[in-house]
C-alpha positions in Angstrom: 0.0 0.0 0.0 2.8 2.5 1.0 4.6 1.6 -2.2 1.6 2.3 -4.3 1.0 5.7 -2.6 4.6 6.6 -3.3 4.3 5.7 -7.0 1.1 7.8 -7.3 2.9 10.7 -5.5 5.8 10.4 -7.9 3.5 10.3 -11.0 1.7 13.5 -9.7 5.0 15.3 -9.3 6.2 14.3 -12.7 2.9 15.5 -14.2 3.2 18.8 -12.5 6.7 19.4 -13.6 6.0 18.4 -17.2 3.0 20.7 -17.4 5.2 23.5 -16.2 7.1 23.4 -19.4 10.7 24.2 -20.2 10.7 28.0 -20.8 13.0 30.4 -18.9 11.7 32.5 -16.1 13.6 35.7 -15.3 14.3 36.9 -11.8 11.6 39.3 -10.6 12.4 42.7 -9.1 12.3 42.6 -5.3 11.4 45.6 -3.0 14.0 47.3 -1.1 15.3 45.5 2.0 13.3 46.4 5.1 15.1 48.9 7.2 15.0 46.6 10.3 16.4 43.7 8.4 19.1 45.9 6.8 20.2 46.9 10.3 20.4 43.3 11.5 22.5 42.3 8.4 24.9 45.2 9.2 25.1 44.2 12.9 25.7 40.5 12.1 28.6 41.4 9.7 30.0 43.6 12.5 29.8 40.9 15.2 30.8 38.0 13.0 34.6 38.1 13.0 35.3 36.8 16.5 33.1 33.8 15.7 35.2 32.7 12.7 38.3 30.5 12.8 41.9 31.9 12.7 41.6 32.1 8.9 38.4 34.0 9.0 36.5 30.9 7.8 33.0 29.9 8.9 31.2 26.9 10.2 32.7 23.5 10.9 36.2 23.2 9.4 35.5 20.3 7.0 32.3 21.9 5.7 33.9 25.3 5.6 34.6 25.9 1.9 30.8 25.6 1.2 29.6 27.9 4.0 32.5 30.3 3.7 31.9 30.7 0.0 28.2 31.5 0.7 29.1 33.8 3.5 31.7 35.7 1.3 29.2 36.2 -1.5 26.8 37.7 1.1 29.3 40.2 2.3 30.5 38.4 5.4 33.7 36.5 6.2 35.6 39.5 5.1 39.0 38.2 6.2 38.7 34.8 4.4 40.4 34.1 1.2 38.4 31.3 -0.4 41.1 30.7 -3.0 43.3 29.3 -0.2 41.3 26.1 -0.5 42.4 25.7 -4.1 45.6 23.7 -4.7 48.6 25.7 -6.0 50.2 22.6 -7.4 47.1 21.2 -9.0 45.0 24.2 -10.1 41.3 23.4 -10.1 41.6 20.9 -7.3 39.8 22.1 -4.2 39.7 21.1 -0.6 37.3 21.7 2.3 39.3 24.4 4.1 42.2 26.7 3.6 44.1 24.0 5.5 43.9 20.9 3.2 44.1 18.2 5.9 40.5 17.2 6.5 41.0 13.8 4.7 44.4 12.9 6.3 43.3 14.1 9.8 40.0 12.0 9.6 37.8 15.0 9.8 36.0 14.0 6.6 35.9 10.9 4.4 36.9 12.9 1.3 39.0 15.8 0.3 36.0 17.5 -1.3 32.4 16.8 -2.1 29.6 17.8 -4.5 27.9 20.2 -2.0 31.3 22.0 -1.5 31.4 22.7 -5.3 28.0 24.2 -5.1 29.5 26.7 -2.7 32.7 27.1 -4.7 30.7 27.6 -7.9 28.5 30.3 -6.3 31.6 32.2 -5.2 33.3 32.0 -8.6 30.2 32.9 -10.5 29.3 35.8 -8.3 32.9 37.2 -8.7 32.8 36.7 -12.4 35.8 34.4 -12.2 35.6 32.6 -15.5 39.3 31.6 -15.3 38.6 29.9 -11.9 35.6 27.9 -13.2 37.8 26.9 -16.2 40.4 25.5 -13.9 37.8 23.4 -12.1 36.6 22.1 -15.5 40.0 21.3 -16.8 41.1 19.5 -13.6 37.8 17.6 -13.7 38.2 16.6 -17.4 41.7 15.4 -16.8 40.7 13.3 -13.8 37.4 11.7 -15.1 35.6 14.3 -12.9 36.9 12.5 -9.8 37.7 15.7 -7.8 39.7 14.3 -4.8 40.3 11.4 -2.6 37.5 9.5 -0.9 34.3 7.6 -2.0 33.1 8.3 -5.5 29.6 9.1 -4.2 31.2 12.2 -2.7 34.1 13.1 -5.1 32.6 12.4 -8.5 31.2 15.6 -9.9 27.9 14.8 -11.7 26.8 16.6 -14.9 24.5 19.3 -13.4 27.4 20.7 -11.4 30.0 20.1 -14.3 27.9 22.4 -16.5 28.4 25.2 -14.0 32.1 25.1 -14.6 31.9 24.9 -18.4 30.1 27.9 -19.9 26.7 29.6 -20.3 25.8 27.6 -23.4 26.3 24.3 -21.6 24.0 25.5 -18.8 21.3 26.8 -21.2 21.3 23.6 -23.2 21.4 21.3 -20.2 18.2 19.2 -19.6 16.1 19.5 -16.4 16.1 15.7 -15.9 18.4 16.0 -12.9 15.6 17.4 -10.8 14.9 14.7 -8.2 11.4 13.1 -8.1 10.1 13.1 -5.4 11.8 16.1 -3.8 14.9 15.5 -1.8 15.2 16.3 2.0 17.9 17.5 4.4 21.2 18.5 3.0 20.3 17.1 -0.5 17.5 19.5 -0.7 19.8 22.3 0.2 22.3 21.2 -2.5 19.4 21.1 -5.0 18.3 24.7 -4.1 21.9 25.9 -4.4 22.4 24.2 -7.7 19.2 25.9 -9.1 20.2 29.3 -7.8 23.7 28.7 -9.3 22.4 27.7 -12.7 20.2 30.8 -12.6 23.2 33.1 -11.9 25.1 31.5 -14.8 22.1 32.1 -17.2 21.9 35.7 -16.3 19.4 35.4 -13.4 17.0 33.0 -15.2 15.6 29.7 -14.1 13.4 27.2 -15.9 9.8 26.5 -15.2 10.6 23.0 -13.9 13.3 24.4 -11.6 10.8 26.9 -10.4 8.2 24.3 -9.6 10.9 22.4 -7.6 11.8 25.5 -5.6 8.0 26.0 -4.9 7.8 22.4 -3.7 10.8 22.8 -1.3 9.5 26.2 0.0 6.2 24.4 0.8 7.8 21.4 2.3 9.9 23.4 4.8 7.9 26.6 5.4 10.4 28.1 7.9 13.4 27.7 5.6 14.1 31.4 4.6 16.6 30.3 2.0 14.1 28.1 0.2 11.5 30.8 0.4 13.8 33.5 -0.9 14.9 31.3 -3.8 11.4 30.5 -4.9 10.1 34.1 -4.6 13.2 35.5 -6.3 11.8 34.0 -9.6 8.1 33.6 -8.8 7.0 37.1 -7.9 9.7 39.0 -6.0 7.7 39.0 -2.8 10.3 38.4 -0.1 8.0 39.2 2.9 7.8 35.6 4.1 11.6 35.1 4.0 12.0 38.5 5.7 9.6 37.6 8.5 11.7 34.5 9.3 15.0 36.5 9.3 13.4 39.1 11.6 12.0 36.4 14.0 13.9 36.9 17.1 13.3 33.2 18.1 15.9 32.3 15.6 17.8 35.5 14.8 17.9 38.0 17.7 18.1 41.7 16.9 21.0 42.4 19.3 23.3 39.5 18.8 24.2 36.6 16.5 22.3 33.4 17.3 23.7 30.7 19.4 22.5 27.2 20.2 19.8 28.5 22.5 18.1 29.6 19.3 18.6 26.6 17.1 20.7 23.5 17.3 23.0 23.6 14.2 25.7 25.9 12.8 23.9 26.4 9.4 20.1 26.2 9.5 19.0 25.9 5.9 20.6 22.5 5.2 18.5 20.8 8.0 14.9 19.9 8.0 12.2 20.7 10.6 11.4 20.3 13.3 14.6 19.2 15.0 17.1 21.9 14.1 14.8 24.9 14.5 14.7 24.2 18.2 17.3 25.0 20.7 19.8 22.3 21.7 18.8 20.2 24.8 22.2 21.2 26.5 22.1 24.8 25.2 24.9 26.8 26.8 25.3 29.9 24.6 27.6 28.2 22.0 28.0 30.8 19.2 26.9 30.4 15.7 28.6 32.6 13.1 25.5 33.9 11.2 26.5 32.8 7.7 23.0 31.2 7.1 21.3 34.4 8.0 23.5 36.5 5.7 23.2 34.2 2.7 19.5 34.0 2.9 19.2 37.8 3.1 21.5 38.1 0.2 19.4 35.7 -2.0 16.3 37.6 -1.0 17.5 41.1 -1.5 21.0 41.2 -3.1 23.9 43.3 -1.8 
């Protein structure tokens, strides 16, 4: 019975995506950032530096190139040099942190992973660094798209991300058949949303109807995920009021300080699913969070 229901749900999702068509949808103009939210963004940027590591990098060390890339794009992590995670000896090969030791030290099962490249790609595209993207593409092509040591499930760069490091034509001509049916959850959903945003950036702030429907599904599935809401409304209608309301909600994002684990129990909120991580930690003791999740969601919603 459960199997039959899942099959019917899958067919319904597929039908919805097919009916949506394959046309391009341009980013919609968004209103000016609310004054209260702009003030909070400025405060979080000011308070963030002591919460970063010695290199100015964000989040857990072995996830740091992803989060620091997003943070940097959003105007935070000002001291960080994201390029420190790229190999000098092997240009286009990237690691998880400015210190390239996560694999050897046992902090991660691989040198790099697909979700890390979603962050790296966002950073390179936002900077207009075509040469940096080309280095990734050349290293990947020379190594059968195995981007480092570790399990292939983590290190093999699949076509939807490869296209990002090729050129605009590759992204424009790429099919939408990578969209997962039914929708992914958890960190995979976050990777999907980042990939759609990144593809849109490469196309000149345009998404496809199918990608838009996927963003809509994710925003509905996790209604307190400001990043998913911001990504959907960026292309749907430009109305960022729901995302702004979450970012202004002091349960999660205080007006006078950056959140800590008394507000929510993770260091980056948008890659987790409700209800667990929107609640405080059971042993909350004011452990600091660096605010990169807040800054990036605000940037997706309103820009610089």
